[in-house]
C-alpha positions in Angstrom: 129.3 95.4 95.2 128.3 99.0 95.8 127.9 101.2 92.7 128.4 104.8 93.7 126.1 107.3 92.1 127.8 110.5 90.8 126.5 114.0 91.0 126.6 115.8 87.7 126.1 119.4 86.7 125.9 121.0 83.3 128.8 123.2 82.2 128.4 126.5 80.4 131.0 128.1 78.1 134.1 130.0 79.4 137.7 130.9 79.1 140.5 129.3 81.0 144.1 130.6 81.1 146.4 128.7 83.4 149.6 130.4 84.6 151.6 127.4 86.0 152.3 124.2 84.1 151.8 121.2 86.2 152.3 117.7 84.7 150.7 114.7 86.4 150.4 111.2 85.0 147.5 108.9 85.7 146.7 105.8 83.6 143.1 105.6 82.5 141.2 105.2 79.3 137.8 106.1 77.8 137.1 109.5 79.3 134.0 111.4 78.2 134.9 114.9 77.2 131.5 116.1 78.2 131.8 115.1 81.9 133.1 118.5 83.2 131.4 119.5 86.4 131.8 122.5 88.7 133.0 121.7 92.3 133.0 125.3 93.6 129.3 125.4 94.5 128.1 125.7 90.9 126.6 129.2 91.6 127.3 132.7 90.4 130.2 133.0 92.7 133.4 131.0 93.0 135.7 130.2 95.9 137.0 133.7 96.5 137.7 134.7 100.1 135.4 137.6 99.4 133.2 137.1 96.4 132.6 140.8 96.1 136.3 141.3 95.3 138.2 140.3 92.1 140.8 137.5 92.1 143.9 137.1 90.0 145.9 134.2 88.4 144.9 131.1 90.4 147.1 128.0 90.6 146.4 124.6 92.1 148.3 121.5 93.2 147.6 118.1 94.9 149.2 117.9 98.3 148.8 115.1 100.9 145.8 113.7 98.9 144.0 117.1 98.8 143.6 119.9 96.3 145.1 123.2 97.3 144.4 126.4 95.4 146.2 129.7 95.6 145.5 133.1 94.0 145.9 136.8 94.5 142.7 138.7 95.6 141.9 142.3 96.2 140.7 143.4 99.6 139.6 146.8 98.3 142.9 148.5 98.9 145.6 146.0 97.7 145.9 142.4 96.5 146.7 139.5 98.9 147.8 135.9 98.4 145.1 133.4 99.4 145.1 129.6 99.9 142.2 127.2 100.2 142.0 123.4 100.5 139.3 121.3 98.9 137.3 118.7 101.0 136.3 116.0 98.5 133.7 114.5 100.9 131.8 117.7 101.5 132.6 119.5 98.3 133.7 122.5 100.3 136.7 124.8 100.0 138.3 125.6 103.4 140.7 128.5 104.0 144.2 127.0 104.6 145.5 130.0 106.7 142.6 130.7 109.1 141.2 133.4 106.8 144.5 135.3 106.7 146.6 136.2 103.6 150.1 134.8 103.1 151.6 138.2 102.4 154.8 139.3 104.1 153.0 142.6 104.7 149.2 142.3 104.4 148.9 145.9 103.4 151.3 145.5 100.4 150.3 144.3 96.9 151.1 140.7 96.1 150.3 138.5 93.1 151.3 135.6 90.8 151.6 132.6 93.3 153.5 129.5 92.3 153.1 126.1 94.2 155.4 123.1 94.6 155.7 120.1 96.9 159.1 119.6 98.4 160.1 117.2 101.3 156.5 116.6 102.1 155.7 120.3 102.5 153.7 122.7 100.4 155.7 125.8 99.2 154.2 129.0 97.8 156.2 131.7 96.0 154.9 135.1 94.8 155.9 138.6 94.1 155.2 141.4 96.6 155.8 145.2 96.8 158.4 146.1 99.3 158.8 148.9 98.0 160.2 147.2 94.8 158.6 143.9 93.8 160.3 141.2 95.9 160.1 137.4 95.4 158.7 135.9 98.6 158.4 132.2 99.6 156.5 130.4 102.5 155.9 126.8 103.3 153.0 125.0 105.0 154.4 122.9 107.9 151.6 121.0 109.5 148.9 123.6 109.9 151.0 126.8 110.0 152.8 128.8 107.4 156.4 129.9 107.9 158.7 132.1 105.8 161.7 130.5 104.0 163.0 133.6 102.3 164.8 135.2 105.3 161.6 136.9 106.5 163.2 140.3 106.0 162.2 143.4 104.2 163.9 142.1 101.1 163.0 138.9 99.3 165.1 136.7 97.1 165.7 139.1 94.2 169.2 139.2 92.7 169.0 143.0 93.4 166.4 143.9 96.0 166.4 147.5 94.6 165.0 146.3 91.3 161.6 144.8 90.5 161.3 141.0 90.2 158.3 138.9 89.1 156.9 135.6 87.8 158.4 133.3 90.4 158.3 129.6 89.5 159.1 126.8 91.9 160.4 123.4 90.7 161.8 120.4 92.4 164.8 118.7 90.7 167.1 116.0 92.1 165.6 116.3 95.6 166.3 120.0 95.7 163.9 123.0 95.5 164.7 125.6 92.8 163.2 129.1 92.1 163.2 130.8 88.8 162.1 134.4 88.1 162.6 137.4 85.8 164.1 140.6 87.1 164.5 144.0 85.6 167.8 145.9 85.4 166.0 149.2 84.6 166.9 148.6 80.9 166.1 144.9 80.3 164.8 141.9 82.1 166.9 138.8 83.0 166.1 135.3 84.1 167.6 134.0 87.3 167.5 130.8 89.3 168.2 130.0 93.0 168.5 126.7 94.9 167.0 126.4 98.4 169.6 125.6 101.1 167.1 123.8 103.4 167.9 126.1 106.3 164.5 127.9 106.4 166.0 131.1 105.1 168.6 131.2 102.4 168.7 130.4 98.6 171.9 130.3 96.6 172.2 131.4 93.0 173.0 128.5 90.7 175.0 130.8 88.4 176.5 134.3 88.6 175.1 135.0 85.2 171.4 135.0 84.1 169.9 132.3 81.9 169.2 134.7 78.9 170.3 133.6 75.5 171.6 137.2 75.1 172.0 139.2 78.3 171.5 142.4 76.3 167.9 141.5 75.5 164.8 141.3 77.7 163.7 137.8 78.8 160.4 137.1 80.7 158.1 134.5 82.1 160.2 131.5 83.0 158.7 128.0 83.3 160.3 124.6 84.0 159.9 120.9 83.7 161.9 117.8 84.6 162.7 115.4 81.7 165.4 112.7 81.2 167.2 113.6 84.4 167.6 117.3 83.6 165.8 120.5 84.5 164.5 122.3 81.4 163.7 126.0 81.6 161.9 128.0 79.0 161.0 131.7 78.5 160.5 134.2 75.8 163.3 136.6 74.9 163.5 139.6 72.5 165.8 139.4 69.5 167.5 142.2 67.7 164.2 143.0 65.9 162.3 143.1 69.1 160.4 139.9 68.3 160.1 137.5 71.2 161.7 134.1 70.6 160.9 131.0 72.6 164.2 129.8 74.3 164.9 126.6 76.1 167.9 125.5 78.2 168.8 122.3 80.1 170.4 122.2 83.6 172.2 119.0 84.8 172.7 120.2 88.4 176.0 122.0 87.5 175.7 123.9 84.3 173.2 125.1 81.6 173.3 124.2 78.0 171.1 125.3 75.1 168.3 123.0 74.2 166.6 125.1 71.4 169.3 124.8 68.7 171.1 127.9 69.9 170.0 129.9 66.9 168.6 133.4 66.9 165.0 132.4 66.3 164.5 129.8 69.2 161.6 127.5 68.7 159.3 129.9 66.9 157.5 128.5 63.9 158.0 131.9 62.3 161.0 133.7 63.6 159.7 136.9 62.2 156.7 136.8 64.6 156.7 136.9 68.4 156.4 133.7 70.4 155.3 134.3 74.1 154.6 132.7 77.4 156.0 129.2 76.7 155.1 126.2 78.8 156.7 122.7 79.1 155.1 119.3 79.5 156.4 115.7 79.5 154.3 113.1 77.6 154.7 109.7 76.0 151.8 108.2 73.9 151.1 104.6 74.8 154.3 102.6 75.1 156.3 105.2 73.4 159.1 106.9 75.3 158.3 110.3 76.7 159.2 113.5 74.9 159.5 117.1 76.2 156.7 119.3 74.8 156.8 123.0 74.5 153.8 125.3 73.8 153.6 129.0 73.3 151.4 131.7 71.8 152.7 132.9 68.5 151.4 136.0 66.8 150.0 135.8 63.3 148.2 138.3 61.1 145.1 139.6 62.9 145.5 137.4 66.0 147.6 134.7 67.7 147.8 130.9 67.7 148.8 128.1 70.1 151.9 126.3 68.8 153.3 123.0 70.1 156.6 121.2 69.4 158.2 118.1 70.9 161.8 117.3 71.8 163.3 113.8 71.7 166.6 114.9 73.1 168.1 115.7 69.7 165.6 117.8 67.7 162.4 119.7 68.0 159.5 118.7 65.7 156.0 120.0 65.2 153.3 118.5 67.4 150.5 120.8 66.3 150.0 119.7 62.7 152.8 121.8 61.2 150.6 124.4 59.5 152.5 127.6 59.0 149.6 129.6 60.4 147.3 127.3 62.4 148.3 125.6 65.6 146.1 123.5 67.8 143.3 126.1 68.0 140.7 126.5 65.3 141.7 130.0 64.2 139.2 132.6 63.0 140.1 136.1 61.9 140.5 138.6 64.7 140.8 135.8 67.2 143.6 135.7 69.7 144.6 132.7 71.9 146.3 133.0 75.2 149.0 130.6 76.4 148.0 127.0 76.9 148.4 124.9 80.1 148.9 121.1 80.1 148.4 118.0 82.1 148.7 114.3 81.3 145.6 112.4 82.1 144.0 109.2 80.9 147.0 108.6 78.6 146.4 111.8 76.8 148.1 115.2 76.8 145.4 117.8 77.6 145.7 121.5 76.7 143.5 124.3 77.9 143.6 127.9 76.9 141.6 131.1 76.7 140.3 132.1 73.2 139.3 135.7 72.7 136.8 136.5 70.0 135.2 139.9 69.9 136.1 140.6 73.6 134.7 137.4 75.1 137.2 134.9 76.4 136.1 131.3 76.1 138.0 128.4 77.7 139.0 125.8 75.0 140.1 122.3 75.7 141.8 119.7 73.5 143.5 116.3 74.0 146.5 114.8 72.2 147.1 111.1 71.7 150.5 111.4 70.1 149.2 111.9 66.6 146.3 114.4 66.6 144.4 116.9 68.7 140.7 116.4 69.3 138.1 118.3 71.3 137.9 117.7 75.1 135.0 120.1 75.6 131.4 119.6 76.6 129.0 118.8 73.7 127.8 122.4 73.7 131.0 123.5 72.1 131.0 126.6 74.2 134.1 125.7 76.2 134.2 125.5 80.0 132.8 128.9 81.1 130.1 128.9 83.7 128.3 131.7 81.8 128.9 131.8 78.0 128.4 135.6 78.0 131.1 136.2 80.6 134.9 136.2 80.1 137.3 133.8 81.8 141.0 133.9 82.2 144.1 132.5 84.0 144.4 129.4 86.2 145.9 126.0 86.4 145.3 122.3 85.6 145.9 119.4 87.9 145.1 115.7 88.2 143.7 114.7 91.6 142.5 111.3 93.1 140.2 110.6 95.9 138.5 107.4 97.1 139.6 105.4 94.1 138.4 108.0 91.6 140.7 110.4 89.7 139.8 113.4 87.6 141.3 116.3 85.7 140.7 119.6 87.6 140.9 123.1 86.1 140.9 126.3 88.1 140.4 129.6 86.4 138.9 133.1 86.7 135.5 134.1 85.4 133.7 137.3 85.8 130.2 137.2 87.4 129.5 140.7 86.2 130.9 142.3 89.4 134.2 140.6 90.2 136.5 137.9 88.8 135.7 134.7 90.6 137.9 131.7 91.1 136.1 128.8 89.5 137.0 125.1 89.6 135.7 122.3 87.3 136.4 118.6 87.3 136.6 116.2 84.4 136.3 112.6 85.5 135.7 109.3 83.7 132.1 108.4 83.0 133.2 104.8 83.3 134.5 104.1 86.8 137.9 102.5 87.3 138.0 98.9 88.4 138.9 98.1 92.0 140.8 95.4 93.9 139.5 94.3 97.2 140.5 91.7 99.7 144.1 92.0 98.7 146.2 89.6 100.7 148.6 86.7 100.3 149.1 83.2 101.8 152.0 80.9 102.3 154.8 80.4 104.7 156.6 83.7 105.6 159.9 82.0 105.8 163.0 81.8 103.6 162.4 79.2 100.9 158.6 79.6 101.2 156.3 80.6 98.4 153.7 83.4 98.8 150.6 83.5 96.7 148.7 86.8 96.3 145.0 86.9 96.3 142.4 89.6 95.6 138.9 90.2 94.3 138.4 92.1 91.0 135.4 94.5 91.0 134.1 96.8 88.2 130.9 98.8 88.6 130.2 98.5 84.9 131.0 94.8 84.8 133.9 95.4 82.5 135.9 92.1 82.2 139.3 92.0 83.9 142.2 92.8 81.7 146.0 92.6 82.3 145.9 93.3 86.1 149.5 94.1 87.3 151.2 92.9 90.4 154.2 94.2 92.3 156.0 92.9 95.4 158.0 95.1 97.8 160.3 94.8 100.7 160.2 97.1 103.7 161.9 97.5 107.0 158.7 97.4 109.0 154.9 97.0 108.8 154.6 100.8 108.3 156.5 100.5 105.0 159.7 102.3 105.9 162.4 101.8 103.3 159.9 100.3 100.9 161.7 99.1 97.7 160.2 97.2 94.8 161.4 93.7 93.9 162.0 94.3 90.1 161.7 90.7 88.9 158.5 90.0 91.0 155.6 90.8 88.7 153.4 87.7 89.1 150.9 86.6 91.8 153.5 84.4 93.5 156.8 85.2 95.2 159.6 82.8 96.1 161.2 83.9 99.4 165.0 83.9 99.2 167.7 84.5 101.8 167.8 88.2 100.6 164.3 88.7 102.1 165.0 87.4 105.6 164.2 90.0 108.2 162.1 92.1 105.7 158.4 92.7 105.6 156.6 91.8 102.4 154.2 94.1 100.5 151.9 92.8 97.8 150.4 95.4 95.4 147.6 94.9 92.9 146.6 97.4 90.3 143.3 96.2 88.8 143.0 96.6 85.0 139.8 96.3 83.0 139.7 95.2 79.4 137.3 98.0 78.5 136.1 101.3 79.9 138.3 103.0 82.4 141.1 100.5 82.4 143.5 101.2 85.2 142.4 101.3 88.9 144.1 102.5 92.0 146.9 100.2 93.4 146.0 98.4 96.6 148.5 96.9 98.9 148.7 94.3 101.7 151.7 94.2 104.1 152.8 91.2 106.2 152.4 91.6 109.9 155.8 90.0 110.6 159.1 89.8 108.8 160.4 86.9 106.7 162.0 84.3 109.0 165.3 82.9 108.0 165.4 79.4 106.6 166.5 76.9 109.3 169.8 75.1 108.6 169.6 71.4 108.0 170.7 69.0 110.7 172.3 65.6 110.9 170.9 63.2 113.4 171.9 59.8 114.8 175.4 59.9 113.4 177.1 56.6 114.0 179.7 54.1 112.8 179.3 50.4 112.0 181.6 47.7 110.6 184.8 45.7 111.4 187.4 47.4 113.6 190.4 45.7 112.3 192.9 46.8 109.7 191.7 46.4 106.1 188.2 46.2 107.3 185.6 48.8 106.3 183.7 51.2 108.6 180.4 52.6 107.4 179.1 56.0 108.6 175.4 56.6 108.8 173.2 59.5 109.7 169.7 61.0 109.3 169.2 64.2 107.2 166.6 66.6 108.6 165.4 70.0 107.2 162.5 71.9 108.8 161.5 73.4 105.4 161.9 70.0 103.7 164.6 71.4 101.5 166.2 68.5 99.6 169.6 67.3 100.7 172.4 68.9 98.8 176.2 68.8 99.2 176.6 67.2 102.6 180.2 67.0 103.8 181.8 64.0 105.5 185.0 63.7 107.5 186.8 60.9 109.4 189.1 61.5 112.4 191.6 59.4 114.3 192.4 60.0 118.0 194.7 58.3 120.6 191.8 57.6 123.0 188.0 57.9 123.3 188.4 61.4 124.8 189.8 62.6 121.4 193.4 63.2 122.4 195.5 64.2 119.4 192.5 64.1 117.2 193.5 64.4 113.5 191.6 64.3 110.3 192.1 61.3 108.1 193.2 62.9 104.9 191.4 62.1 101.6 188.5 60.3 103.3 185.4 62.3 102.3 182.8 59.5 101.9 180.6 57.5 104.2 183.0 54.5 104.3 186.5 54.1 105.6 188.9 51.2 105.0 191.1 51.0 108.0 194.9 51.4 107.3 198.0 50.9 109.4 198.0 54.6 110.4 194.7 53.9 112.3 196.1 50.9 114.2 195.2 51.3 117.9 193.4 54.6 117.1 189.8 55.6 118.0 187.7 56.6 114.9 184.9 59.2 114.6 182.7 60.1 111.7 181.6 63.8 111.2 178.6 64.9 109.1 178.0 68.6 108.0 174.5 68.4 106.4 174.0 70.4 103.2 170.6 71.5 101.8 169.9 72.1 98.1 167.9 75.3 98.9 167.3 77.7 101.7 170.1 77.8 104.3 172.3 75.3 102.7 175.0 74.5 105.3 174.2 73.0 108.8 176.3 72.5 111.9 178.8 69.6 111.9 177.7 66.6 114.0 180.2 63.9 115.1 179.6 60.2 116.0 180.7 58.6 119.2 184.3 57.2 118.9 184.8 53.6 117.9 188.1 51.9 118.8 190.8 51.0 119.3 191.5 49.7 115.8 192.9 46.2 116.0 194.3 43.5 113.7 193.9 39.7 113.1 197.5 38.5 113.7 198.8 36.0 111.1 195.8 35.9 108.7 197.4 38.1 106.1 195.6 36.5 103.1 192.3 37.2 104.8 190.8 33.7 104.5 189.8 33.7 108.2 192.5 31.3 109.3 196.1 31.3 110.4 197.8 28.7 108.0 201.1 27.8 106.4 199.9 29.9 103.4 200.3 33.0 105.6 203.8 31.8 106.6 204.6 31.3 102.9 203.9 35.0 102.3 206.5 35.8 104.9 209.1 33.6 103.2 208.3 35.2 99.8 208.7 38.6 101.3 212.0 37.6 102.9 213.2 36.2 99.6 212.4 39.5 97.9 209.8 38.0 95.7 206.9 40.2 97.0 206.4 43.4 99.0 204.1 44.0 102.0 201.8 46.9 102.8 202.1 48.6 106.2 198.9 46.8 107.2 200.3 43.4 106.2 203.5 44.0 108.1 201.5 44.8 111.3 199.5 41.6 110.8 202.6 39.4 110.2 204.7 40.9 113.0 203.7 38.0 115.3 206.2 38.8 118.1 205.6 42.5 117.9 209.3 43.3 117.5 208.7 45.7 114.6 210.0 43.4 112.0 208.6 40.6 109.8 211.2 37.8 109.8 211.6 34.0 110.0 210.6 34.0 113.7 207.2 35.4 112.7 206.8 32.6 110.1 207.7 30.0 112.8 205.1 31.4 115.2 202.4 31.1 112.4 203.3 27.4 111.8 203.3 26.7 115.6 199.8 28.2 115.8 198.6 26.1 112.9 200.1 22.9 114.4 198.5 23.6 117.8 201.8 24.3 119.6 200.9 27.8 120.6 203.0 30.9 120.1 
């Protein structure tokens, strides 16, 4: 196998402050905290459109398998919204709008971009002067950007004559939502709109703002999706002008409080301000996920990062519970900016900017559900490119390429002249295992069994662990309508009638027993759909046996099934007709076996035997097949006792019948009616004796 050599760069110290919370889940283990590497050229400058100009508040998202970054950047007169795309193969950042800003008006100031993926398209929201600050939104369709905010002078503000800011996009229940805060001139309110998918209009989800108390200022909304609800958080002033961290939940119809509904919100100390909250969703190991909230809370001589988690009922501390210290190692006169989170390698990662004597340093920690530990390089100086320069603002995203995944951080760092957009990557030192040659064998037909095959590979020769398997159905080879088969988690799949006409997809997620455990899922799709199981057939259906009353006919046939399904509940029927052409054909009631004893009702009739073959599996019922007719049914006249001869003993039976000593069956009456007059009488007995004595009838 080929072992890919990685490029590595040393990382200096720095400060990272990420504006937008993005939560992504990848399953890995054993990540080295010292493996951060710059992917922005690793020089003095970052990825700015113009490295001589300062950038503001970058954000990042993975879209269509690539990283996209957006930020506001000065052009010397105003700030403009910029977007670039990362080429993993060349390590280059390419402008995603042909070198042009996204602004509605390129000569107006714009800032604070927010990114979201909706219906397979990339959306960007920001605030822009026009003349008041307006909320604007555009989307990337193919290679071009189009406005989805009406494209008029006014944006999506509740009141276009009032300043709005801090737009945040979030996708919930297959709909795109926009949150922002907006001034009334006296206070600031939190609003939310829902996109109408018409390229222009957004509807308010409520005629009232989200604030806990509309008479108090609320700012900096953020959102996350958890347990089927949209959760929004922000900070809001109380009656003492201390900011409280508030949380509400939205079910698609209405909002309910999710912070206890008290006056102090989530703050550890309600007498101190809690600001710039963020939300994340994380579950340690096999534990169910919880909703996490983090914020900056003021303390004496500084501020600290606080974290709590919500299980749907109550919020509890997830930062150690110290009344003063949160997840940062606090020093006097040290201030910490708000944290940003991402779930990676089974851990919850947090990154924030720590200010100590005017230098912002990026700090990173990871949480395993119990405790927070360092996720920084061994130098202990954070992530800055230059330990003597300050860093601030950015985003945190998980991105995969070519079977490798990493945690990516984007932030601002001064190079002494202008704030540069810097990007670093933390990837596993131990490469993930891979599955190659994924395929399956077997008969692609109802009733068949498919067996998946693959080759497990690991660059570090880590032994294979609990590799997982999934099987899917799809409408075509392209995977349209792909749905998982929930019960199919092994390497084999039994094809049932429910799969007929569907394409089969086999997926392997290689798992190592050590190192980076989980690899990238690899799939194999059948080139044709599952064929329906052929129905069984009955061949050579025929009748044998005596054709006289009281004699037994035996039906026979050959059972055939193309898939060799065992015979199941085959159905048999016997019919009687007036002639060989089947005139007045009627079923012989009660005869459901392979033998038939001929009765008086079948006298002079033509008999047929019908077989409907049944299989024990697959397509169970075949087409009825009928034998050739056999008839007419006759009778041996006079030999009523069945000894093969016409004798006085047979005449004696008539005499006993006439004397009322015995009764006769219909069949016996036919046999003893020697003169065919419809009665059994003394004349019939006389004919039997004449036959016995050789006198004829």
